[in-house]
ZAMARGU-4260 file (C-alpha; in steps of 0.2 Angstrom, whole numbers, plus 5000, padded with zeros to 4 digits):
<rodrens>
0) 5002/5265/5288 | 4993/5266/5272 | 5006/5278/5265 | 5021/5266/5270 | 5011/5251/5261
5) 5009/5262/5245 | 5027/5266/5245 | 5032/5248/5247 | 5020/5242/5232 | 5027/5256/5221
10) 5045/5251/5225 | 5041/5233/5221 | 5034/5237/5205 | 5049/5247/5200 | 5060/5233/5204
15) 5050/5220/5194 | 5059/5216/5177 | 5052/5217/5160 | 5057/5208/5143 | 5050/5215/5127
20) 5054/5212/5109 | 5049/5207/5092 | 5048/5191/5081 | 5052/5193/5063 | 5055/5183/5047
25) 5073/5180/5045 | 5073/5182/5026 | 5061/5197/5023 | 5062/5206/5040 | 5043/5206/5041
30) 5036/5205/5058 | 5028/5188/5062 | 5011/5189/5070 | 5003/5174/5079 | 5020/5167/5085
35) 5022/5160/5102 | 5036/5166/5114 | 5038/5157/5131 | 5049/5157/5146 | 5056/5140/5148
40) 5054/5133/5166 | 5039/5144/5169 | 5021/5145/5162 | 5022/5162/5155 | 5018/5162/5137
45) 5015/5177/5125 | 5008/5178/5108 | 5015/5191/5096 | 5003/5205/5090 | 5001/5211/5072
50) 5018/5220/5072 | 5027/5204/5079 | 5029/5212/5097 | 5028/5203/5114 | 5030/5208/5132
55) 5033/5200/5149 | 5031/5210/5164 | 5033/5208/5183 | 5049/5197/5182 | 5062/5195/5195
60) 5080/5198/5191 | 5090/5184/5185 | 5093/5172/5170 | 5079/5168/5158 | 5079/5156/5143
65) 5066/5162/5130 | 5060/5152/5115 | 5051/5158/5100 | 5041/5146/5089 | 5027/5145/5076
70) 5022/5133/5063 | 5033/5131/5047 | 5048/5139/5056 | 5063/5133/5066 | 5063/5136/5084
75) 5075/5149/5091 | 5080/5150/5109 | 5089/5165/5118 | 5097/5167/5135 | 5093/5184/5144
80) 5101/5191/5159 | 5088/5203/5167 | 5093/5216/5179 | 5084/5232/5185 | 5081/5239/5167
85) 5070/5232/5154 | 5078/5221/5141 | 5073/5221/5122 | 5076/5206/5111 | 5073/5201/5093
90) 5070/5184/5086 | 5074/5180/5068 | 5065/5164/5063 | 5069/5154/5047 | 5058/5142/5038
95) 5059/5124/5042 | 5068/5119/5026 | 5081/5133/5026 | 5099/5132/5033 | 5101/5137/5051
100) 5114/5151/5052 | 5122/5162/5064 | 5117/5178/5054 | 5104/5181/5040 | 5104/5193/5026
105) 5087/5201/5025 | 5081/5203/5007 | 5075/5221/5003 | 5064/5214/4989 | 5053/5199/4994
110) 5050/5195/4975 | 5068/5196/4970 | 5077/5181/4961 | 5095/5185/4961 | 5100/5172/4948
115) 5087/5179/4936 | 5096/5196/4933 | 5084/5206/4922 | 5074/5190/4917 | 5057/5185/4922
120) 5056/5173/4936 | 5044/5165/4948 | 5051/5157/4964 | 5046/5146/4979 | 5055/5148/4996
125) 5053/5143/5014 | 5035/5137/5018 | 5029/5140/5001 | 5039/5125/4995 | 5034/5114/5009
130) 5016/5118/5008 | 5015/5115/4989 | 5025/5099/4988 | 5009/5090/4994 | 5008/5078/5009
135) 5003/5064/4996 | 5019/5065/4985 | 5030/5077/4994 | 5039/5082/4978 | 5047/5099/4975
140) 5045/5098/4956 | 5026/5095/4959 | 5027/5111/4970 | 5034/5120/4955 | 5019/5114/4944
145) 5008/5127/4953 | 5019/5142/4948 | 5012/5154/4935 | 5015/5150/4917 | 5018/5131/4921
150) 5006/5118/4913 | 5005/5101/4921 | 4988/5092/4918 | 4994/5074/4921 | 4995/5070/4940
155) 5006/5055/4936 | 5021/5065/4931 | 5033/5078/4940 | 5038/5085/4923 | 5029/5100/4916
160) 5029/5112/4901 | 5031/5131/4902 | 5024/5144/4890 | 5020/5130/4878 | 5038/5123/4878
165) 5040/5104/4877 | 5044/5095/4893 | 5061/5090/4885 | 5065/5108/4883 | 5064/5113/4901
170) 5081/5112/4909 | 5083/5107/4928 | 5098/5114/4936 | 5104/5109/4953 | 5117/5121/4960
175) 5122/5126/4943 | 5123/5109/4936 | 5111/5103/4922 | 5103/5087/4927 | 5098/5073/4914
180) 5084/5063/4922 | 5081/5068/4940 | 5066/5057/4942 | 5060/5040/4949 | 5053/5033/4934
185) 5054/5018/4922 | 5065/5022/4906 | 5063/5015/4889 | 5044/5014/4889 | 5031/5027/4884
190) 5021/5029/4899 | 5026/5026/4917 | 5023/5041/4928 | 5037/5050/4938 | 5042/5058/4954
195) 5057/5069/4958 | 5072/5061/4966 | 5076/5078/4974 | 5072/5078/4993 | 5062/5094/4996
200) 5069/5095/5014 | 5087/5098/5007 | 5082/5112/4995 | 5084/5130/4999 | 5073/5137/4985
205) 5069/5135/4967 | 5064/5147/4953 | 5056/5145/4936 | 5063/5156/4922 | 5050/5155/4909
210) 5058/5164/4894 | 5073/5175/4889 | 5083/5168/4903 | 5102/5173/4906 | 5116/5166/4896
215) 5123/5155/4910 | 5110/5142/4907 | 5115/5131/4892 | 5109/5116/4882 | 5090/5119/4884
220) 5079/5129/4872 | 5063/5131/4882 | 5063/5136/4900 | 5074/5134/4916 | 5070/5127/4933
225) 5084/5133/4945 | 5085/5123/4961 | 5097/5128/4975 | 5102/5115/4988 | 5105/5120/5006
230) 5119/5117/5019 | 5117/5108/5035 | 5114/5118/5051 | 5128/5129/5058 | 5121/5130/5075
235) 5116/5113/5082 | 5113/5095/5078 | 5095/5091/5072 | 5086/5075/5067 | 5069/5075/5057
240) 5059/5059/5054 | 5044/5060/5042 | 5031/5048/5036 | 5016/5050/5024 | 5005/5040/5013
245) 5018/5036/5000 | 5035/5036/5008 | 5045/5039/5024 | 5061/5047/5027 | 5074/5052/5040
250) 5086/5068/5039 | 5100/5073/5050 | 5111/5089/5050 | 5125/5096/5061 | 5139/5107/5062
255) 5157/5101/5064 | 5175/5108/5066 | 5169/5121/5078 | 5156/5128/5065 | 5168/5129/5051
260) 5159/5114/5043 | 5142/5107/5041 | 5134/5090/5035 | 5117/5086/5029 | 5110/5068/5025
265) 5093/5061/5021 | 5085/5045/5015 | 5068/5041/5009 | 5059/5024/5006 | 5042/5023/4997
270) 5028/5011/5000 | 5016/5017/4986 | 5003/5003/4987 | 4991/5015/4995 | 4990/5026/4980
275) 4992/5011/4968 | 4976/5004/4975 | 4967/5020/4972 | 4972/5022/4954 | 4972/5004/4947
280) 4961/4988/4947 | 4977/4977/4947 | 4982/4979/4966 | 4997/4967/4963 | 5007/4981/4954
285) 5021/4986/4965 | 5029/5003/4962 | 5043/5009/4973 | 5058/5020/4976 | 5073/5023/4987
290) 5085/5037/4987 | 5098/5044/4998 | 5107/5061/4998 | 5121/5069/5007 | 5131/5085/5008
295) 5146/5091/5017 | 5152/5109/5017 | 5168/5115/5025 | 5174/5134/5025 | 5193/5136/5026
300) 5193/5154/5032 | 5184/5168/5024 | 5189/5165/5006 | 5187/5146/5003 | 5172/5134/5004
305) 5172/5116/4999 | 5157/5106/4996 | 5155/5087/4992 | 5137/5082/4987 | 5130/5065/4983
310) 5113/5059/4977 | 5108/5041/4973 | 5091/5033/4970 | 5082/5017/4963 | 5065/5015/4956
315) 5057/4998/4953 | 5041/4991/4946 | 5036/4973/4949 | 5020/4964/4942 | 5026/4946/4944
320) 5012/4941/4956 | 4998/4948/4945 | 4984/4935/4941 | 4982/4944/4924 | 4993/4935/4911
325) 5003/4950/4903 | 5007/4951/4885 | 5024/4946/4878 | 5029/4964/4876 | 5022/4970/4893
330) 5033/4977/4906 | 5033/4965/4921 | 5049/4969/4931 | 5058/4986/4928 | 5072/4995/4937
335) 5080/5012/4935 | 5095/5018/4945 | 5102/5035/4945 | 5118/5042/4954 | 5126/5059/4955
340) 5142/5065/4963 | 5148/5083/4964 | 5162/5092/4972 | 5163/5111/4972 | 5176/5124/4977
345) 5170/5142/4980 | 5184/5155/4981 | 5184/5173/4985 | 5201/5180/4980 | 5195/5198/4983
350) 5180/5207/4991 | 5172/5210/4974 | 5177/5193/4965 | 5170/5176/4967 | 5175/5160/4958
355) 5166/5143/4958 | 5173/5128/4951 | 5164/5111/4951 | 5166/5093/4945 | 5152/5081/4943
360) 5148/5063/4939 | 5131/5056/4933 | 5127/5038/4930 | 5110/5031/4925 | 5105/5014/4921
365) 5088/5005/4917 | 5083/4987/4914 | 5065/4981/4908 | 5060/4963/4908 | 5044/4954/4902
370) 5035/4939/4909 | 5048/4927/4903 | 5063/4938/4910 | 5067/4943/4893 | 5074/4960/4890
375) 5062/4973/4883 | 5075/4987/4885 | 5091/4991/4893 | 5102/5006/4893 | 5114/5018/4902
380) 5119/5036/4902 | 5133/5045/4910 | 5142/5061/4911 | 5159/5068/4918 | 5157/5087/4920
385) 5169/5101/4924 | 5163/5119/4924 | 5169/5135/4932 | 5163/5153/4933 | 5168/5170/4939
390) 5158/5185/4945 | 5167/5202/4946 | 5159/5217/4953 | 5167/5233/4945 | 5162/5251/4945
395) 5146/5256/4954 | 5132/5243/4951 | 5140/5233/4937 | 5144/5214/4938 | 5153/5204/4925
400) 5150/5185/4924 | 5159/5172/4913 | 5161/5154/4913 | 5164/5138/4904 | 5158/5119/4905
405) 5165/5103/4897 | 5154/5087/4898 | 5160/5070/4892 | 5143/5061/4888 | 5141/5043/4885
410) 5125/5033/4881 | 5121/5015/4876 | 5105/5004/4875 | 5092/4995/4865 | 5073/4993/4864
415) 5066/4976/4859 | 5050/4969/4854 | 5045/4951/4853 | 5034/4942/4840 | 5038/4926/4850
420) 5050/4922/4864 | 5063/4917/4850 | 5059/4930/4837 | 5066/4948/4842 | 5063/4964/4833
425) 5075/4978/4837 | 5065/4994/4839 | 5080/5005/4843 | 5098/5004/4848 | 5111/5017/4852
430) 5129/5018/4857 | 5141/5032/4858 | 5152/5046/4866 | 5154/5064/4863 | 5161/5080/4871
435) 5149/5094/4873 | 5157/5111/4878 | 5150/5129/4882 | 5155/5146/4887 | 5146/5162/4892
440) 5150/5180/4896 | 5137/5192/4904 | 5137/5209/4911 | 5124/5218/4921 | 5124/5237/4923
445) 5113/5246/4935 | 5111/5264/4938 | 5097/5270/4949 | 5080/5264/4942 | 5088/5257/4926
450) 5096/5240/4924 | 5103/5232/4908 | 5110/5215/4905 | 5119/5209/4889 | 5126/5191/4887
455) 5134/5179/4874 | 5135/5161/4874 | 5144/5148/4863 | 5141/5129/4863 | 5148/5115/4853
460) 5147/5096/4852 | 5157/5082/4843 | 5149/5070/4830 | 5148/5084/4817 | 5135/5095/4826
465) 5138/5113/4821 | 5144/5126/4834 | 5131/5139/4839 | 5133/5157/4846 | 5118/5164/4855
470) 5115/5182/4862 | 5104/5187/4876 | 5099/5204/4883 | 5087/5211/4896 | 5082/5228/4903
475) 5071/5234/4918 | 5066/5251/4922 | 5057/5257/4938 | 5045/5271/4938 | 5037/5281/4952
480) 5022/5274/4962 | 5029/5256/4961 | 5028/5254/4942 | 5041/5245/4932 | 5044/5238/4915
485) 5055/5223/4910 | 5060/5217/4893 | 5071/5202/4888 | 5077/5193/4872 | 5088/5178/4870
490) 5093/5164/4857 | 5095/5147/4864 | 5103/5130/4858 | 5099/5112/4863 | 5109/5098/4856
495) 5102/5081/4852 | 5102/5068/4866 | 5116/5055/4864 | 5102/5041/4862 | 5096/5050/4846
500) 5111/5056/4838 | 5119/5038/4839 | 5103/5029/4836 | 5101/5017/4822 | 5086/5027/4817
505) 5095/5044/4820 | 5112/5049/4814 | 5125/5063/4814 | 5115/5073/4802 | 5104/5079/4817
510) 5106/5097/4821 | 5104/5107/4837 | 5087/5113/4841 | 5086/5133/4841 | 5074/5145/4849
515) 5072/5164/4849 | 5063/5171/4864 | 5055/5188/4868 | 5047/5194/4884 | 5039/5210/4890
520) 5032/5213/4907 | 5024/5227/4916 | 5023/5226/4935 | 5014/5237/4949 | 5020/5235/4967
525) 5007/5239/4981 | 5019/5240/4996 | 5033/5227/5000 | 5022/5212/5000 | 5010/5213/4985
530) 5012/5215/4966 | 5002/5213/4950 | 5011/5208/4934 | 5006/5206/4916 | 5019/5198/4904
535) 5018/5194/4886 | 5030/5181/4877 | 5034/5174/4860 | 5045/5160/4856 | 5050/5154/4839
540) 5059/5137/4836 | 5067/5128/4822 | 5075/5111/4819 | 5065/5103/4833 | 5069/5084/4833
545) 5054/5073/4830 | 5050/5055/4824 | 5035/5059/4812 | 5034/5041/4806 | 5029/5034/4824
550) 5011/5040/4822 | 4998/5032/4810 | 4988/5044/4799 | 4977/5045/4784 | 4985/5051/4767
555) 4973/5053/4752 | 4960/5042/4760 | 4972/5028/4764 | 4978/5021/4781 | 4997/5024/4784
560) 5002/5013/4799 | 5016/5018/4811 | 5033/5014/4806 | 5041/5001/4818 | 5058/5010/4819
565) 5054/5028/4813 | 5069/5039/4809 | 5074/5055/4818 | 5072/5072/4809 | 5075/5090/4813
570) 5058/5092/4805 | 5048/5104/4816 | 5046/5123/4816 | 5035/5130/4830 | 5030/5145/4839
575) 5022/5149/4855 | 5015/5166/4861 | 5003/5172/4875 | 5000/5183/4890 | 5001/5179/4908
580) 4993/5190/4922 | 4998/5187/4941 | 4992/5195/4957 | 5004/5189/4971 | 5006/5192/4989
585) 5021/5186/4999 | 5019/5189/5018 | 5025/5179/5033 | 5010/5184/5044 | 4996/5188/5033
590) 4988/5179/5018 | 5002/5173/5006 | 5000/5166/4988 | 4995/5171/4971 | 4981/5171/4958
595) 4986/5169/4940 | 4978/5167/4922 | 4987/5163/4906 | 4982/5164/4888 | 4993/5155/4876
600) 4994/5148/4858 | 5007/5135/4852 | 5008/5129/4834 | 5020/5118/4825 | 5024/5112/4807
605) 5032/5096/4802 | 5042/5098/4786 | 5043/5079/4783 | 5024/5076/4783 | 5020/5094/4778
610) 5006/5097/4791 | 5002/5111/4802 | 4995/5107/4820 | 4992/5113/4837 | 5008/5109/4847
615) 5007/5094/4860 | 5009/5107/4874 | 4996/5120/4868 | 4983/5125/4880 | 4973/5140/4877
620) 4968/5145/4895 | 4977/5141/4911 | 4973/5147/4928 | 4979/5144/4945 | 4979/5149/4963
625) 4989/5146/4979 | 4987/5152/4997 | 4993/5149/5015 | 4988/5157/5031 | 4994/5154/5049
630) 4979/5153/5060 | 4988/5151/5077 | 5006/5149/5082 | 5005/5130/5079 | 4992/5129/5065
635) 4992/5134/5047 | 4980/5131/5032 | 4985/5131/5014 | 4978/5126/4997 | 4980/5126/4978
640) 4969/5126/4963 | 4973/5123/4945 | 4963/5124/4929 | 4968/5120/4911 | 4956/5121/4896
645) 4964/5105/4889 | 4979/5100/4879 | 4978/5090/4862 | 4978/5072/4861 | 4994/5069/4852
650) 4992/5061/4835 | 4981/5060/4820 | 4964/5056/4827 | 4946/5061/4824 | 4930/5056/4833
655) 4913/5052/4825 | 4896/5055/4833 | 4895/5037/4839 | 4910/5040/4850 | 4922/5029/4839
660) 4939/5035/4835 | 4948/5035/4818 | 4964/5040/4810 | 4963/5058/4802 | 4973/5068/4790
665) 4976/5082/4802 | 4986/5081/4819 | 4981/5086/4836 | 4963/5091/4832 | 4956/5082/4847
670) 4959/5087/4865 | 4956/5079/4882 | 4943/5087/4893 | 4947/5102/4904 | 4958/5099/4919
675) 4952/5105/4937 | 4960/5101/4953 | 4959/5109/4971 | 4969/5103/4986 | 4968/5109/5004
680) 4980/5106/5018 | 4981/5109/5036 | 4996/5107/5047 | 4997/5108/5066 | 5013/5108/5077
685) 5016/5104/5095 | 5033/5110/5102 | 5041/5105/5118 | 5058/5108/5126 | 5068/5095/5115
690) 5056/5090/5101 | 5044/5096/5089 | 5029/5086/5081 | 5019/5091/5066 | 5004/5083/5059
695) 4999/5086/5041 | 4982/5082/5034 | 4977/5085/5015 | 4963/5081/5003 | 4969/5080/4985
700) 4956/5084/4971 | 4943/5090/4984 | 4929/5091/4971 | 4933/5074/4964 | 4934/5081/4946
705) 4936/5068/4933 | 4953/5073/4925 | 4958/5061/4910 | 4974/5057/4901 | 4978/5047/4886
710) 4986/5031/4892 | 4989/5021/4876 | 4985/5019/4858 | 4980/5000/4858 | 4976/4996/4840
715) 4973/5002/4823 | 4963/4994/4810 | 4973/4994/4794 | 4957/4993/4783 | 4946/5006/4791
720) 4958/5016/4801 | 4948/5014/4817 | 4958/5017/4832 | 4956/5010/4850 | 4962/5023/4863
725) 4963/5020/4882 | 4959/5035/4892 | 4964/5034/4911 | 4958/5045/4925 | 4972/5053/4935
730) 4970/5057/4954 | 4953/5055/4961 | 4949/5063/4978 | 4962/5056/4989 | 4963/5060/5008
735) 4981/5060/5014 | 4990/5062/5031 | 5008/5064/5036 | 5019/5067/5052 | 5036/5075/5055
740) 5045/5072/5071 | 5061/5083/5075 | 5073/5083/5089
</rodrens>
């Protein structure tokens, strides 16, 4: 009897089914530990081990629906038919903000930035972008502020400098299109704060190219931020609703035409009173924005893809209910509207050839009113853009790229100041149109461990601005044991803004700004997920545009007051040089992030004033860190830390022992105190059959460090040169929370 019972138990065990498999990151191919796999319709749940593996045993034969999930990634479901033999399955999960596709191309190099060629680049992808965007502001450009080499000591702004380059010299490209002012802000005034109008949930990835970047990037002489938007889901319809402390939004995406097409749309509405009350004593100030974005992509066979993309936004400022009586030249009611439309055609006439052609329209308008509804400023900016590029793979390991762009630019506006409601002084006005053209050609040649890139770019502009030709070159060489070296050189051109070259204070005598950049980097890899990199850079500039007369100063012991409508000049020559060291880890399952330190020197000389000075964006020491770690399948912790030794207070100032400020004969000798900020963030997801709910909690400036900025120069005594300066604290400690609901 016992023998028959044993044989029966053995036979039952042999008939019991088994499902085993792995969960991996769809981009890197790295196993995902601490992910959850469950069999829907049952209570059986498995958590993946360190190598991403899971197993279900003792299952009866039949049909099973399995789901893999973890925080920060999209849910994936697979149907399995289980017979008598064990079944193996692999789940490839993609981050929340990436396009859901039928198939994914696994990147062999986790740190590779394809658009950088042989140039240096620091990128954010997937969960990195979402974690660093902040719950409080949820701004992808603020996420880029944490990258190595980037300096951003003013919490009120999304803009940043790179390797000592001015904010105006950093070009922001969206899908290859140079953007003009992609911010929610108030135009026409010196200080207003800003937030990007790019929706982070609609971005695939972004990368900062700090120096010696490829020839395809034109009309910027400092650095590049390359942003790539994503398509809608190719698998199923998804709706995602979010709400935070500053704004709320809804996003939807879906395939159509049997998967040949996709659409993606999102809207955001701010309610910024929470943060306004934390930062100002005047709680009646109302600052807000609204934006909407949509993208439709259709693939006609294997060779053609068509994209239509639109982005529109509005920022407004309202202080009309304030009990404080504002001055006659104080902004009370302001509005800035921006719109972008883009149509693109991607064509692959052959297996080794791709052509992309796109046309775009940009329109921006602002209006600023004072307490009496009189115009303080009004203006508009617009572009019509046509550009096309081709990439041809030839030989073994060689790629030739070439392209052109034509931009029809227009701009008009005026800035006014009132001595009385009936006495107007025009501070500036501009009105004009111009064509701006550019072309480039670049070839990259790779053989084994060696890669070489050479490029040439030509740019021209109407209104008498000379044509410029700019060469670029790069090289990288890999050695044994994970060592590599990279070198780059480039010359770059940036043309005057239409508001400067057609200004009553400017003129067609303005030249393009020029820069020459060098970069040398040495890198050591420690396996596929860790690297240590040291890079040195130098950038020299000439013909930088400035308005030196706008600043008061002391000359031979006498006070020189600021000019009301100071003229523009190509008066500045400058240089920046330094070193940057970064230890970076990029892992889907383990600790991910980086630790960086940079030392830099940036100096300038104004030929009109004949003064040498520390550049406005000079900062001797910059350090930063970012990290993220998944604690459990539904829980993740992340954080960032930033330190800056302090940038100059722009202007001719000195401070006496009493603490009083006076005009000085030298520029930028005073600095704001050092900047320190640490943010921590926790996210928890709950996933059910048809929906996913995520809770975010964050503390901004955890140590409550008092970071300051220069808000305004209030007055200058024309007899003594005494100056009244207002310094304002930026973000104090701010707790924030947000939610996301997806179905």
